[in-house]
C-alpha atoms as a printed R data frame, in Angstrom:
    type eleno elety resid chain resno       x       y      z
1   ATOM     1    CA   MET     A     1 132.044  75.312 44.187
2   ATOM     2    CA   HIS     A     2 129.642  78.252 42.502
3   ATOM     3    CA   ARG     A     3 131.104  80.987 40.862
4   ATOM     4    CA   ARG     A     4 129.815  85.098 39.679
5   ATOM     5    CA   PHE     A     5 131.518  86.815 38.380
6   ATOM     6    CA   HIS     A     6 132.384  88.847 35.299
7   ATOM     7    CA   LEU     A     7 134.421  87.510 31.816
8   ATOM     8    CA   PRO     A     8 135.101  90.366 29.275
9   ATOM     9    CA   LEU     A     9 134.414  88.580 25.932
10  ATOM    10    CA   ARG     A    10 137.547  89.113 24.297
11  ATOM    11    CA   ASN     A    11 138.539  85.887 26.507
12  ATOM    12    CA   CYS     A    12 136.914  83.782 24.418
13  ATOM    13    CA   GLU     A    13 137.609  81.945 21.655
14  ATOM    14    CA   PHE     A    14 135.233  80.718 18.317
15  ATOM    15    CA   TYR     A    15 134.011  78.249 17.057
16  ATOM    16    CA   ALA     A    16 131.333  77.500 14.364
17  ATOM    17    CA   ASP     A    17 128.973  75.233 17.083
18  ATOM    18    CA   LYS     A    18 130.525  76.964 20.407
19  ATOM    19    CA   ALA     A    19 133.041  78.651 22.866
20  ATOM    20    CA   LEU     A    20 136.170  78.831 24.898
21  ATOM    21    CA   CYS     A    21 135.901  80.704 28.054
22  ATOM    22    CA   ARG     A    22 139.192  81.409 29.901
23  ATOM    23    CA   ASP     A    23 140.074  84.051 32.333
24  ATOM    24    CA   VAL     A    24 142.975  83.448 33.697
25  ATOM    25    CA   ARG     A    25 142.345  85.482 37.062
26  ATOM    26    CA   ARG     A    26 140.956  83.145 38.436
27  ATOM    27    CA   LYS     A    27 142.237  79.911 36.553
28  ATOM    28    CA   LEU     A    28 138.301  79.613 35.546
29  ATOM    29    CA   GLN     A    29 137.581  78.307 32.193
30  ATOM    30    CA   PHE     A    30 133.932  76.886 30.393
31  ATOM    31    CA   TRP     A    31 132.262  75.812 26.709
32  ATOM    32    CA   LEU     A    32 129.813  78.009 25.879
33  ATOM    33    CA   ASP     A    33 126.954  77.323 23.982
34  ATOM    34    CA   PRO     A    34 125.421  79.624 21.246
35  ATOM    35    CA   ALA     A    35 121.484  78.387 23.017
36  ATOM    36    CA   VAL     A    36 123.118  79.634 26.836
37  ATOM    37    CA   ALA     A    37 123.145  82.992 26.256
38  ATOM    38    CA   HIS     A    38 120.726  83.792 23.206
39  ATOM    39    CA   LEU     A    39 123.563  84.526 20.360
40  ATOM    40    CA   ALA     A    40 125.040  83.772 17.190
41  ATOM    41    CA   TRP     A    41 128.473  84.094 15.985
42  ATOM    42    CA   ASP     A    42 130.870  82.487 13.996
43  ATOM    43    CA   PRO     A    43 134.716  81.810 13.948
44  ATOM    44    CA   SER     A    44 135.221  85.405 12.383
45  ATOM    45    CA   TRP     A    45 135.218  87.519 15.810
46  ATOM    46    CA   ASN     A    46 138.009  86.362 16.215
47  ATOM    47    CA   ARG     A    47 139.024  88.809 13.994
48  ATOM    48    CA   TRP     A    48 138.287  91.244 15.864
49  ATOM    49    CA   LYS     A    49 136.874  90.695 19.338
50  ATOM    50    CA   HIS     A    50 140.118  91.945 21.266
51  ATOM    51    CA   LEU     A    51 137.737  95.580 20.265
52  ATOM    52    CA   LEU     A    52 134.897  94.515 22.252
53  ATOM    53    CA   SER     A    53 134.376  96.212 25.912
54  ATOM    54    CA   SER     A    54 131.168  93.805 26.810
55  ATOM    55    CA   LYS     A    55 131.277  91.448 29.593
56  ATOM    56    CA   LEU     A    56 129.541  88.612 29.770
57  ATOM    57    CA   GLU     A    57 127.752  87.743 33.977
58  ATOM    58    CA   VAL     A    58 128.698  83.866 34.338
59  ATOM    59    CA   ASP     A    59 126.280  82.248 36.921
60  ATOM    60    CA   GLY     A    60 127.496  78.559 37.791
61  ATOM    61    CA   VAL     A    61 129.072  76.090 39.026
62  ATOM    62    CA   PHE     A    62 132.734  74.823 38.728
63  ATOM    63    CA   VAL     A    63 134.402  71.594 39.700
64  ATOM    64    CA   ARG     A    64 138.445  71.521 39.816
65  ATOM    65    CA   SER     A    65 140.210  70.016 36.936
66  ATOM    66    CA   GLY     A    66 143.763  70.562 35.769
67  ATOM    67    CA   LYS     A    67 145.790  70.514 32.600
68  ATOM    68    CA   TYR     A    68 149.919  70.059 32.033
69  ATOM    69    CA   LYS     A    69 151.711  73.083 30.857
70  ATOM    70    CA   LYS     A    70 155.553  73.115 30.154
71  ATOM    71    CA   ARG     A    71 157.718  75.196 31.434
72  ATOM    72    CA   GLY     A    72 161.499  75.964 32.192
73  ATOM    73    CA   GLY     A    73 161.446  72.514 29.641
74  ATOM    74    CA   GLU     A    74 158.961  71.122 33.264
75  ATOM    75    CA   TRP     A    75 155.668  69.818 32.771
76  ATOM    76    CA   LYS     A    76 154.155  70.939 35.757
77  ATOM    77    CA   PHE     A    77 149.693  70.185 36.358
78  ATOM    78    CA   VAL     A    78 147.979  73.606 36.971
79  ATOM    79    CA   ASP     A    79 144.924  73.311 38.567
80  ATOM    80    CA   TRP     A    80 141.906  75.017 36.508
81  ATOM    81    CA   GLU     A    81 138.246  74.867 36.909
82  ATOM    82    CA   THR     A    82 136.356  74.165 34.034
83  ATOM    83    CA   GLY     A    83 132.032  74.763 34.618
84  ATOM    84    CA   LEU     A    84 129.477  72.941 33.885
85  ATOM    85    CA   PRO     A    85 127.596  73.535 31.318
86  ATOM    86    CA   SER     A    86 124.200  72.024 32.784
87  ATOM    87    CA   ARG     A    87 124.538  74.380 35.132
88  ATOM    88    CA   LEU     A    88 126.137  77.528 33.581
89  ATOM    89    CA   SER     A    89 124.096  80.424 32.516
90  ATOM    90    CA   VAL     A    90 125.327  83.617 31.229
91  ATOM    91    CA   LYS     A    91 123.639  87.284 30.824
92  ATOM    92    CA   LEU     A    92 124.876  89.977 28.010
93  ATOM    93    CA   PRO     A    93 124.375  93.898 28.872
94  ATOM    94    CA   THR     A    94 121.562  95.553 26.589
95  ATOM    95    CA   ASP     A    95 124.441  97.466 24.274
96  ATOM    96    CA   PHE     A    96 125.696  94.045 23.321
97  ATOM    97    CA   GLY     A    97 124.407  95.040 20.246
98  ATOM    98    CA   GLN     A    98 126.060  98.227 19.191
99  ATOM    99    CA   ASP     A    99 129.514  97.017 20.854
100 ATOM   100    CA   ILE     A   100 129.607  94.674 17.791
101 ATOM   101    CA   GLU     A   101 129.142  96.863 15.256
102 ATOM   102    CA   ARG     A   102 131.400  99.856 17.307
103 ATOM   103    CA   ALA     A   103 134.391  96.479 16.977
104 ATOM   104    CA   ARG     A   104 133.348  95.622 13.859
105 ATOM   105    CA   THR     A   105 132.947  99.166 12.396
106 ATOM   106    CA   VAL     A   106 136.542  99.921 13.929
107 ATOM   107    CA   TYR     A   107 138.297  97.025 12.898
108 ATOM   108    CA   CYS     A   108 137.202  97.170  8.808
109 ATOM   109    CA   ARG     A   109 138.444 100.916  9.081
110 ATOM   110    CA   PHE     A   110 141.483  99.796 10.215
111 ATOM   111    CA   GLY     A   111 141.517  97.908  7.593
112 ATOM   112    CA   GLN     A   112 140.221 100.689  4.790
113 ATOM   113    CA   TYR     A   113 142.858 102.943  5.975
114 ATOM   114    CA   SER     A   114 145.574 100.992  6.955
115 ATOM   115    CA   ARG     A   115 148.654 102.809  4.835
116 ATOM   116    CA   ALA     A   116 146.889 106.067  6.805
117 ATOM   117    CA   LEU     A   117 147.248 103.978 10.090
118 ATOM   118    CA   ASP     A   118 150.757 103.138  9.364
119 ATOM   119    CA   GLN     A   119 152.424 106.658  8.679
120 ATOM   120    CA   ILE     A   120 151.035 107.583 11.955
121 ATOM   121    CA   ARG     A   121 152.230 104.584 13.404
122 ATOM   122    CA   LEU     A   122 155.981 105.304 11.892
123 ATOM   123    CA   CYS     A   123 155.717 108.246 13.447
124 ATOM   124    CA   LEU     A   124 154.952 107.235 17.289
125 ATOM   125    CA   GLU     A   125 157.995 105.492 16.824
126 ATOM   126    CA   HIS     A   126 159.928 108.219 17.152
127 ATOM   127    CA   LYS     A   127 157.429 110.633 18.852
128 ATOM   128    CA   ALA     A   128 155.165 111.090 21.938
129 ATOM   129    CA   ILE     A   129 152.242 112.704 19.658
130 ATOM   130    CA   GLU     A   130 149.126 114.101 21.431
131 ATOM   131    CA   ARG     A   131 145.781 113.196 21.240
132 ATOM   132    CA   LYS     A   132 144.100 116.252 19.653
133 ATOM   133    CA   GLU     A   133 147.762 116.837 17.321
134 ATOM   134    CA   LEU     A   134 146.628 112.991 16.384
135 ATOM   135    CA   GLU     A   135 143.610 114.126 15.856
136 ATOM   136    CA   ARG     A   136 144.531 116.453 12.744
137 ATOM   137    CA   MET     A   137 146.560 114.123 11.193
138 ATOM   138    CA   CYS     A   138 143.781 112.430 10.932
139 ATOM   139    CA   SER     A   139 141.629 114.430  9.227
140 ATOM   140    CA   GLU     A   140 144.470 115.709  7.090
141 ATOM   141    CA   LEU     A   141 144.318 111.643  6.017
142 ATOM   142    CA   ALA     A   142 141.057 111.436  5.232
143 ATOM   143    CA   ILE     A   143 140.350 109.545  8.137
144 ATOM   144    CA   PRO     A   144 136.526 109.839  9.381
145 ATOM   145    CA   GLY     A   145 135.785 111.858 12.595
146 ATOM   146    CA   ASP     A   146 134.527 109.182 15.046
147 ATOM   147    CA   PHE     A   147 137.447 106.991 14.832
148 ATOM   148    CA   ASP     A   148 139.257 107.628 17.981
149 ATOM   149    CA   VAL     A   149 142.494 107.384 18.359
150 ATOM   150    CA   ALA     A   150 143.394 105.482 21.400
151 ATOM   151    CA   GLN     A   151 143.283 102.846 19.363
152 ATOM   152    CA   ILE     A   152 145.931 103.456 16.660
153 ATOM   153    CA   SER     A   153 148.266 101.985 19.619
154 ATOM   154    CA   TRP     A   154 145.813  99.712 21.257
155 ATOM   155    CA   ARG     A   155 147.138  95.959 21.029
156 ATOM   156    CA   PRO     A   156 144.862  92.468 21.850
157 ATOM   157    CA   ASP     A   157 146.407  91.327 25.186
158 ATOM   158    CA   TYR     A   158 145.218  95.250 26.660
159 ATOM   159    CA   ASN     A   159 143.136  95.475 29.181
160 ATOM   160    CA   PRO     A   160 140.695  98.912 29.133
161 ATOM   161    CA   PHE     A   161 140.329  98.861 32.798
162 ATOM   162    CA   PHE     A   162 143.951 100.467 32.729
163 ATOM   163    CA   TYR     A   163 143.825 102.778 30.155
164 ATOM   164    CA   SER     A   164 139.850 104.017 31.688
165 ATOM   165    CA   GLU     A   165 140.595 104.860 34.767
166 ATOM   166    CA   LEU     A   166 144.197 106.930 33.716
167 ATOM   167    CA   SER     A   167 142.086 108.751 30.621
168 ATOM   168    CA   CYS     A   168 139.246 109.553 32.888
169 ATOM   169    CA   ARG     A   169 141.732 111.836 35.041
170 ATOM   170    CA   ALA     A   170 143.795 113.904 32.466
171 ATOM   171    CA   ARG     A   171 144.272 116.637 31.048
172 ATOM   172    CA   ARG     A   172 145.807 115.205 28.108
173 ATOM   173    CA   ILE     A   173 147.151 111.968 26.367
174 ATOM   174    CA   TYR     A   174 149.527 111.244 24.805
175 ATOM   175    CA   LEU     A   175 150.205 107.366 22.551
176 ATOM   176    CA   LEU     A   176 154.503 106.686 21.593
177 ATOM   177    CA   ARG     A   177 154.869 103.401 20.535
178 ATOM   178    CA   ASP     A   178 152.579 100.721 22.005
179 ATOM   179    CA   GLU     A   179 152.057 103.207 25.775
180 ATOM   180    CA   TYR     A   180 150.315 106.172 26.439
181 ATOM   181    CA   ILE     A   181 150.779 108.874 28.434
182 ATOM   182    CA   PHE     A   182 148.731 110.720 30.517
183 ATOM   183    CA   GLU     A   183 148.907 114.005 31.867
184 ATOM   184    CA   LEU     A   184 147.264 114.483 35.443
185 ATOM   185    CA   GLU     A   185 146.444 117.212 37.222
186 ATOM   186    CA   ARG     A   186 149.878 116.148 39.956
187 ATOM   187    CA   ALA     A   187 151.180 113.672 38.370
188 ATOM   188    CA   VAL     A   188 152.643 112.037 34.940
189 ATOM   189    CA   VAL     A   189 151.523 108.309 33.750
190 ATOM   190    CA   VAL     A   190 153.384 106.107 31.167
191 ATOM   191    CA   GLU     A   191 150.998 102.903 30.946
192 ATOM   192    CA   THR     A   192 151.243  99.848 28.854
193 ATOM   193    CA   PRO     A   193 147.765  98.091 29.469
194 ATOM   194    CA   GLU     A   194 147.924  94.720 29.503
195 ATOM   195    CA   LEU     A   195 148.246  92.185 32.728
196 ATOM   196    CA   GLY     A   196 151.874  91.985 33.320
197 ATOM   197    CA   HIS     A   197 153.283  95.293 32.658
198 ATOM   198    CA   ALA     A   198 153.389  98.299 34.869
199 ATOM   199    CA   THR     A   199 152.907 102.078 35.312
200 ATOM   200    CA   TYR     A   200 154.824 104.130 35.993
201 ATOM   201    CA   VAL     A   201 154.430 106.904 37.708
202 ATOM   202    CA   PHE     A   202 156.429 110.786 37.767
203 ATOM   203    CA   ALA     A   203 155.899 113.873 39.287
204 ATOM   204    CA   LYS     A   204 154.090 116.824 37.745
205 ATOM   205    CA   SER     A   205 156.749 118.430 35.177
206 ATOM   206    CA   ARG     A   206 156.982 121.974 34.504
207 ATOM   207    CA   ASN     A   207 157.505 121.416 30.952
208 ATOM   208    CA   MET     A   208 155.442 118.848 29.416
209 ATOM   209    CA   ASP     A   209 157.984 119.210 25.556
210 ATOM   210    CA   ASN     A   210 161.177 118.149 27.837
211 ATOM   211    CA   PHE     A   211 160.228 116.013 29.197
212 ATOM   212    CA   LEU     A   212 158.589 113.844 26.535
213 ATOM   213    CA   ALA     A   213 161.618 114.563 24.583
214 ATOM   214    CA   GLN     A   214 163.301 112.834 27.488
215 ATOM   215    CA   TYR     A   215 161.413 109.911 28.034
216 ATOM   216    CA   THR     A   216 161.401 108.926 23.933
217 ATOM   217    CA   LYS     A   217 165.269 108.644 23.829
218 ATOM   218    CA   THR     A   218 165.515 106.537 27.352
219 ATOM   219    CA   THR     A   219 164.077 102.788 27.623
220 ATOM   220    CA   LYS     A   220 162.203 101.939 31.212
221 ATOM   221    CA   THR     A   221 165.074  99.612 32.559
222 ATOM   222    CA   ASN     A   222 166.917 103.211 32.525
223 ATOM   223    CA   ILE     A   223 164.591 104.554 34.779
224 ATOM   224    CA   ARG     A   224 164.484 101.902 36.684
225 ATOM   225    CA   ARG     A   225 168.590 101.658 37.128
226 ATOM   226    CA   ASN     A   226 168.814 105.692 37.264
227 ATOM   227    CA   GLN     A   227 171.314 104.899 34.242
228 ATOM   228    CA   GLU     A   228 172.372 108.719 34.044
229 ATOM   229    CA   ASN     A   229 170.243 110.096 36.466
230 ATOM   230    CA   ILE     A   230 167.551 109.564 33.785
231 ATOM   231    CA   ALA     A   231 164.719 108.825 36.534
232 ATOM   232    CA   GLU     A   232 165.922 111.992 38.195
233 ATOM   233    CA   ARG     A   233 165.593 114.259 36.068
234 ATOM   234    CA   LEU     A   234 162.508 112.640 34.538
235 ATOM   235    CA   GLY     A   235 160.772 112.696 38.292
236 ATOM   236    CA   PHE     A   236 160.593 109.336 38.596
237 ATOM   237    CA   VAL     A   237 158.219 108.081 42.230
238 ATOM   238    CA   GLY     A   238 157.005 104.523 41.264
239 ATOM   239    CA   ARG     A   239 155.816 101.821 39.839
240 ATOM   240    CA   VAL     A   240 152.717 100.012 39.999
241 ATOM   241    CA   VAL     A   241 152.843  96.868 38.640
242 ATOM   242    CA   HIS     A   242 149.674  95.352 36.706
243 ATOM   243    CA   GLY     A   243 148.377  91.658 39.023
244 ATOM   244    CA   THR     A   244 144.840  89.487 38.838
245 ATOM   245    CA   ASN     A   245 143.541  91.913 41.014
246 ATOM   246    CA   SER     A   246 143.011  95.641 39.767
247 ATOM   247    CA   ALA     A   247 141.507  97.086 42.409
248 ATOM   248    CA   LEU     A   248 144.553  96.661 44.152
249 ATOM   249    CA   TRP     A   249 146.732  98.201 41.297
250 ATOM   250    CA   LEU     A   250 143.772 101.570 41.499
251 ATOM   251    CA   LYS     A   251 144.078 101.467 45.302
252 ATOM   252    CA   GLU     A   252 147.927 102.018 45.207
253 ATOM   253    CA   ILE     A   253 147.417 104.836 41.856
254 ATOM   254    CA   ARG     A   254 145.716 106.729 44.164
255 ATOM   255    CA   GLU     A   255 147.673 106.435 46.668
256 ATOM   256    CA   TYR     A   256 150.582 107.843 44.972
257 ATOM   257    CA   LEU     A   257 148.909 110.544 43.323
258 ATOM   258    CA   ALA     A   258 147.290 111.355 46.499
259 ATOM   259    CA   GLU     A   259 150.747 111.062 48.511
260 ATOM   260    CA   LYS     A   260 151.923 113.400 45.110
261 ATOM   261    CA   GLU     A   261 148.881 115.890 46.001
262 ATOM   262    CA   GLN     A   262 150.627 115.802 50.363
263 ATOM   263    CA   LYS     A   263 153.839 116.461 49.047
264 ATOM   264    CA   GLN     A   264 152.606 120.165 47.177
265 ATOM   265    CA   SER     A   265 150.429 121.255 49.250
266 ATOM   266    CA   ARG     A   266 152.993 121.650 52.305
């Protein structure tokens, strides 16, 4: 079957002479030869590949295959499609070189300033801190000013799509543990940008400090169950699960925000 799609490079496992690329959502995989990509790599790329934002444009023929996976103590056959190497072509974005250098630089900085960043992460375990305040803290710890503080909470499996869609709408961004809290014009959104998690939407808070203080002391389980009326006090509206269709997630988020806007305009 002919397939054409985009695949984030962070989804590839790099070896000395090839790379195994997987798209879990589409259940596709293929082996990539450096000659096909006109690119040279080595296994060290696996250290910092999660910091890459570039995507491969893949065009090729895939055939049905499969593999056994153990689930709940039983082996089950899972259908996959594997790309035919002779019928595969890939294209890299024009700014791929800059993306490589940026990812390497960020990775090196994490190592160089690891002690300072660990101090900040310790603070984030107990308190939500706004982005500008984090930038000030980094400056005091002699971390270069062009360092993106959002990377402090970033995890290898995080998907930049969820973060970028919310950050471009945000008035302020707060970091808390491994989450991002976005203060939007008419809502507050809590995001863990990873498949399997969910986006939590709250009504716009009149007092953001009060919202953050309450949210920091509770859990998402308590919010879903409205334990001690916490969902009511935080203004919990609903949540949108990160499924395999990111466009559907975005549509639901927009509907939540539009619904909130409509309610406030009455």
